[in-house]
C-alpha positions in Angstrom: 105.0 45.5 -122.6 106.1 42.9 -120.0 109.8 42.9 -119.1 112.0 39.8 -118.5 111.1 39.7 -114.8 107.4 39.6 -115.7 108.1 36.9 -118.3 110.1 34.8 -115.8 107.4 35.2 -113.1 104.6 34.3 -115.6 106.5 31.2 -116.7 107.2 30.1 -113.1 103.6 30.7 -112.0 102.2 28.8 -114.9 104.5 25.9 -114.4 103.9 25.7 -110.7 100.2 26.3 -110.9 99.5 24.0 -113.8 97.2 26.4 -115.6 97.0 30.0 -116.7 93.9 30.6 -114.6 95.5 29.3 -111.4 98.7 31.3 -112.3 96.5 34.5 -112.5 95.1 33.7 -109.0 98.5 33.2 -107.5 99.8 36.4 -109.1 96.7 38.3 -107.7 97.4 36.7 -104.3 101.0 37.9 -104.4 99.8 41.4 -105.1 97.4 41.2 -102.1 100.2 39.9 -99.9 102.5 42.6 -101.1 99.9 45.2 -100.1 99.8 43.8 -96.6 96.9 41.4 -96.6 98.8 39.1 -94.2 102.0 39.5 -92.2 104.8 41.9 -92.8 107.1 38.9 -93.5 104.7 37.7 -96.3 104.4 41.2 -97.7 108.1 41.5 -97.9 108.5 38.1 -99.6 105.7 38.9 -102.1 107.3 42.2 -103.0 110.7 40.4 -103.5 109.0 37.8 -105.8 107.1 40.4 -107.8 110.2 42.6 -108.3 112.2 39.6 -109.6 114.8 39.8 -106.8 113.7 36.4 -105.5 112.5 33.5 -107.6 109.0 32.1 -106.8 110.4 28.6 -106.3 113.0 29.9 -103.8 110.4 31.8 -101.9 108.0 28.8 -101.9 110.8 26.6 -100.4 111.8 29.0 -97.6 111.4 28.1 -94.0 109.9 31.5 -93.2 107.1 31.0 -95.8 106.6 27.4 -94.7 105.9 28.5 -91.1 103.5 31.2 -92.3 101.7 28.9 -94.7 101.3 26.2 -92.1 99.6 28.6 -89.8 97.4 29.9 -92.6 96.5 26.4 -93.7 95.4 25.6 -90.2 93.2 28.6 -90.0 91.7 27.8 -93.4 91.0 24.2 -92.3 89.3 25.3 -89.2 87.2 27.8 -91.2 86.3 25.1 -93.8 85.3 22.6 -91.1 82.7 25.0 -89.8 81.0 25.5 -93.2 77.6 23.9 -93.7 77.3 21.4 -96.6 75.4 24.0 -98.5 78.2 26.6 -98.0 80.8 24.1 -99.0 78.9 23.3 -102.2 78.4 27.0 -103.0 82.1 27.6 -102.5 83.0 24.8 -104.8 80.5 26.0 -107.4 81.9 29.5 -107.2 85.4 28.2 -107.7 84.4 26.1 -110.7 82.6 29.1 -112.3 85.6 31.3 -111.7 88.1 29.0 -113.4 85.7 28.1 -116.2 85.6 31.9 -117.0 89.4 31.6 -117.6 88.8 28.9 -120.2 90.4 26.1 -118.2 
């Protein structure tokens, strides 16, 4: 049974993401970050959000996260720019399929 922290996080995620499917993706990403998929700073932030000690909105607005996200977005944009048109289309089709499975 979810506790109040889980309920608050679920509410915030759904409001911020705009759909339950995207909220699930963000939650899964927070768990990956907490497990160390990126920097130690992002892992600590994700653990704080998942534990309920820090609200997602506060974490999203932090300067530390902004710097980390800016760097990550730059890496993603460089990776995306190197994709062939066929790879881009396959990636888009995969994303559509994934979110259609959630019923959105």
